[in-house]
C-alpha positions, 0 to 999 in steps of 0.5 A: 500500500505504501509503495502504491501511495509513493508511486502515485505521488511520484506520478503527480510530481512528474506531471506537475514538473512537466506542466511547470516546465512547459509554462516556463518555456511558453512564457519566455519563448512562446508555445511554438518553442515548447517542444516535447523534448524541451519540456521533458529536459527542463522538467528532468523527465524522460519522454516516456513520462511525457507520453504517459501523462499527456499522450501528445503535444497537442493535449499537453498544450491544451491542458497547460493553457487551461491551467493558466487561464481557467483560474483567472476566468473563474475569478471574473465570473465570481466577481460578476455574480457577486456584484449586484449593480451591472455597471459596477460589475462591468468595471470590476471585471474589466479591471481584473481582466486588464490587470491579468493582461498587463501581468501576462502581456509578454506571454499573450504577445507570444500567443498572438505571434504564434497563432499568426505563424500557424501554431495550432495550440495557440490558435485553438486557445484563442478560438476557445475564448469566444464563449468565455471572458468576451461573452461574460463582458458582453453579458455585463454590457447588455445588463448595464444597457438594460439598466440604462447605465450605458447607451443602447449601442451594439454591445460588441462595438462597445466591448471593442472600444473598451478593450482597445482603450484599456488592454490593447496598449499594453500588448502593443507597447510590449511588441514595440519594445521587443522589436525596438520599433519605438524610441526607448524614451517614448516607449518608457513614457507610454508604458507608464500609461499602458501598464499602470493600473491607476492610469488604466482605471482613469481611462476606464472612467473616461470610457464609461462616461463616454458610453453613458446615455445622453445626459448622464456622461457628466 
């Protein structure tokens, strides 16, 4: 019995080390660089252990991405469900999401680049988001519209406006910094606005006032 328990713990530990190794590689270099051999080597595991736990690289990538993304999404859902006022819920959820995007901007930039380069794992993950946090934000926007807290325009259009104002600058500045396309002084100055959550909250206030029904924008 003790031997079986010990074996079970060793298998869990091996699986955990593989996932941690994969996330470390993906954060630094993107999913495209996350080969089975590279993951196994970093985890100090053999290829047989990888196959035993995950079978294929595709399965490993899917498990890894879910492990990385799901806790954040569950927190967004909790915040949305525990906040009665629609506009307050929308504000809190957006700020949580943007904080996560800022903290993970390097990895997210890799994901976009990898998906554009044909990496199937990155493409599958991005396609899987359709009914997750974007759908949650659209639901909250719809609730705020019905409560007459936002103007009655296309919710998707409003979502694009909010996210391009709040989240996109952090990703774009990271990409510019990596490519050295922007002057360093300008990149540093802009990054204080794109990544500083206090500045993000100010822009969110501006954006929501701009989306308020006529006469309520202040």
